[in-house]
Each structure stands twice: as structure tokens, then as C-alpha cells.
C-alpha positions as a Python dict, from the first residue, in 0.01 Angstrom:
ca = {
    (1, 'M'): (0, 0, 0),
    (2, 'S'): (282, 226, -116),
    (3, 'V'): (251, 550, -309),
    (4, 'E'): (545, 684, -504),
    (5, 'T'): (573, 1054, -567),
    (6, 'E'): (809, 1235, -795),
    (7, 'Q'): (1041, 1470, -610),
    (8, 'E'): (1097, 1810, -766),
    (9, 'T'): (1430, 1981, -706),
    (10, 'F'): (1518, 2348, -730),
    (11, 'T'): (1847, 2534, -747),
    (12, 'L'): (1931, 2792, -481),
    (13, 'E'): (1896, 3063, -748),
    (14, 'E'): (1542, 2947, -831),
    (15, 'I'): (1440, 2941, -465),
    (16, 'L'): (1580, 3287, -393),
    (17, 'A'): (1422, 3429, -709),
    (18, 'S'): (1082, 3287, -618),
    (19, 'V'): (1080, 3456, -275),
    (20, 'K'): (1176, 3798, -408),
    (21, 'E'): (878, 4026, -431),
    (22, 'S'): (965, 4134, -781),
    (23, 'N'): (1174, 3998, -1065),
    (24, 'R'): (1271, 4162, -1392),
    (25, 'L'): (1269, 4019, -1741),
    (26, 'I'): (1583, 4137, -1920),
    (27, 'L'): (1616, 4156, -2298),
    (28, 'W'): (1978, 4131, -2417),
    (29, 'N'): (2136, 4262, -2733),
    (30, 'D'): (2247, 4003, -2990),
    (31, 'D'): (2368, 3994, -3347),
    (32, 'I'): (2082, 3773, -3465),
    (33, 'N'): (1750, 3955, -3421),
    (34, 'T'): (1644, 4253, -3628),
    (35, 'F'): (1490, 4570, -3487),
    (36, 'D'): (1165, 4478, -3661),
    (37, 'H'): (1153, 4136, -3496),
    (38, 'V'): (1223, 4277, -3148),
    (39, 'I'): (958, 4546, -3199),
    (40, 'Y'): (707, 4287, -3322),
    (41, 'C'): (767, 4064, -3018),
    (42, 'M'): (736, 4354, -2771),
    (43, 'M'): (407, 4460, -2928),
    (44, 'H'): (265, 4111, -2984),
    (45, 'Y'): (355, 3941, -2654),
    (46, 'L'): (390, 4232, -2410),
    (47, 'Q'): (134, 4471, -2561),
    (48, 'Y'): (376, 4764, -2589),
    (49, 'S'): (284, 5042, -2828),
    (50, 'E'): (496, 5072, -3141),
    (51, 'S'): (682, 5375, -3005),
    (52, 'E'): (750, 5201, -2670),
    (53, 'A'): (873, 4890, -2852),
    (54, 'E'): (1103, 5102, -3069),
    (55, 'R'): (1248, 5272, -2758),
    (56, 'I'): (1316, 4929, -2605),
    (57, 'A'): (1488, 4808, -2924),
    (58, 'W'): (1712, 5115, -2935),
    (59, 'R'): (1794, 5092, -2564),
    (60, 'V'): (1892, 4725, -2601),
    (61, 'H'): (2102, 4812, -2906),
    (62, 'N'): (2281, 5103, -2734),
    (63, 'E'): (2311, 4975, -2376),
    (64, 'G'): (2330, 4600, -2433),
    (65, 'K'): (2022, 4515, -2229),
    (66, 'C'): (1690, 4650, -2105),
    (67, 'A'): (1442, 4548, -1834),
    (68, 'I'): (1121, 4493, -2029),
    (69, 'L'): (885, 4359, -1763),
    (70, 'E'): (862, 4326, -1386),
    (71, 'G'): (657, 4087, -1176),
    (72, 'S'): (657, 3751, -1003),
    (73, 'Y'): (921, 3494, -1088),
    (74, 'T'): (661, 3259, -1232),
    (75, 'E'): (519, 3528, -1461),
    (76, 'M'): (866, 3636, -1576),
    (77, 'E'): (962, 3274, -1646),
    (78, 'I'): (655, 3229, -1865),
    (79, 'Y'): (738, 3537, -2071),
    (80, 'R'): (1106, 3438, -2084),
    (81, 'K'): (1013, 3104, -2238),
    (82, 'I'): (775, 3264, -2488),
    (83, 'L'): (1030, 3521, -2603),
    (84, 'K'): (1305, 3262, -2614),
    (85, 'T'): (1098, 3056, -2859),
    (86, 'E'): (1094, 3368, -3077),
    (87, 'G'): (1474, 3367, -3073),
    (88, 'L'): (1523, 3658, -2833),
    (89, 'T'): (1793, 3648, -2567),
    (90, 'V'): (1617, 3701, -2233),
    (91, 'S'): (1682, 3628, -1867),
    (92, 'V'): (1510, 3676, -1531),
    (93, 'E'): (1685, 3877, -1258),
}
């Protein structure tokens, strides 16, 4: 009897990111999303207060990016995918 299993492959970047103790979710500035949409997403998905979400939106606008969350690679990847579906430009570092 033979059992076939699907082999999962990972890039070196994914492997190194998964062994780091902490990863950051980065929100990038773009010309598409409004301040209101960014603020809504920060409040709705990351439970930031309105004033915290506004500070993040301004920091992204002025500096080009902002670390918005820190944690395990898996957790950051989940939030990255959620925010990406909302049209935000995000990455995990």
C-alpha cells in the first residue's frame, strides 16, 4: 500500500521570518486609499482607537510607511491578508 502526501515548499525568506521571535506588519503609503478608509481599517481590524488610527494614517502619509502591529509571522500574515483584501498596501518584515 502506498500513501501519497503533498509536499509543501517554503522560500528562504519565509523560513527565516518564521523563526524570528517577532515580525512587524508594515502599512505603506499609496495614492489609492483615503485617510477615512485607512482609519476605518485600523479601528475595525486592529481595534485601534480613532485617535491612534488617525496618527497612523498621518505617519504613513508623511513618512511613507508605519509599523502597525508586531507579533508572530503567522499572525502578521493573517492580518496582512485581511488588510490586503481591503485594498491596503501591507507587508511583513
